[in-house]
C-alpha positions in Angstrom: -25.4 -46.8 41.5 -25.2 -44.3 38.6 -23.3 -44.8 35.4 -20.2 -42.7 36.4 -17.5 -44.1 38.6 -16.8 -40.9 40.5 -17.2 -40.8 44.2 -19.5 -38.2 45.6 -17.7 -35.0 46.2 -14.9 -35.7 43.6 -14.3 -32.8 41.2 -13.8 -33.8 37.7 -12.1 -31.3 35.5 -10.3 -30.9 32.2 -6.5 -30.7 32.4 -5.3 -27.9 30.1 -1.7 -27.4 29.1 -0.4 -24.0 28.2 2.1 -23.8 25.4 5.3 -22.2 26.4 6.1 -19.0 24.5 9.0 -19.7 22.2 11.1 -16.8 21.3 12.8 -16.3 18.0 16.5 -16.5 18.1 18.2 -13.1 18.0 19.3 -11.8 14.6 22.7 -10.3 13.8 23.7 -7.6 11.4 26.7 -8.2 9.2 28.7 -5.0 8.7 31.3 -4.1 6.1 33.9 -1.5 7.2 35.7 1.0 5.0 39.5 1.1 4.7 41.8 3.1 2.4 43.4 0.1 0.7 40.9 -2.5 -0.4 39.9 -1.8 -4.1 36.3 -1.0 -4.7 36.0 -3.7 -7.3 37.1 -6.3 -4.7 34.4 -5.1 -2.3 31.8 -5.4 -5.1 33.0 -8.9 -5.8 32.7 -9.8 -2.1 29.1 -8.5 -1.9 28.1 -10.4 -5.0 29.8 -13.6 -4.0 29.0 -13.9 -0.3 25.8 -11.9 0.0 24.1 -12.7 -3.4 23.8 -9.1 -4.4 23.3 -8.0 -8.0 26.1 -5.9 -9.4 24.0 -2.7 -9.2 23.1 -3.4 -5.5 26.7 -4.3 -4.7 28.0 -1.1 -6.2 25.4 0.9 -4.2 26.4 -0.8 -0.9 30.1 -0.4 -1.7 29.6 3.3 -2.2 27.8 3.5 1.1 30.7 1.8 2.8 33.1 4.2 1.0 31.2 7.3 1.9 29.9 6.5 5.4 32.6 4.2 6.6 30.3 1.2 7.3 27.2 -0.5 5.7 25.0 -3.3 6.8 25.1 -6.0 4.2 22.6 -8.5 5.7 20.8 -9.7 8.8 21.1 -13.4 9.7 20.9 -15.9 12.6 24.1 -16.0 14.7 25.5 -19.0 12.9 25.0 -17.7 9.4 26.3 -14.2 10.3 29.4 -15.7 11.9 30.0 -17.9 8.9 29.7 -15.0 6.5 32.0 -12.8 8.5 34.6 -15.6 8.6 34.2 -16.3 4.9 34.7 -12.6 4.0 37.7 -12.2 6.3 39.4 -15.3 5.0 38.7 -14.3 1.4 40.1 -10.8 2.0 43.2 -12.2 3.8 43.8 -14.7 1.0 43.8 -11.8 -1.5 45.9 -9.6 0.8 43.3 -7.0 1.5 42.6 -5.4 4.9 38.8 -5.5 4.4 37.0 -5.8 7.7 33.7 -7.5 8.3 31.9 -7.7 11.7 28.6 -8.6 13.2 26.5 -7.2 15.9 23.2 -8.1 17.5 20.2 -6.4 15.9 
């Protein structure tokens, strides 16, 4: 008998596994909406505090919101975007401003 234990006619092969393709979770844009009542300085403060923007960048984004009615202020995972929207809305409410912040899938 030969050195391998395979019976005649038995196919020996290598089992290969294919890796499943993992998809990245969808990202969400956080949008700040213009209103006629929230002071511009408050919007700048929100952008600096909750989105880590420099003062110059925050002023630039605030002016975009003012002129165009809306501006994207960041792109995040669902959980982070939802948290930021809630933080901004609560902060605005606490300071009695009607500032609106929303999110949408990218």
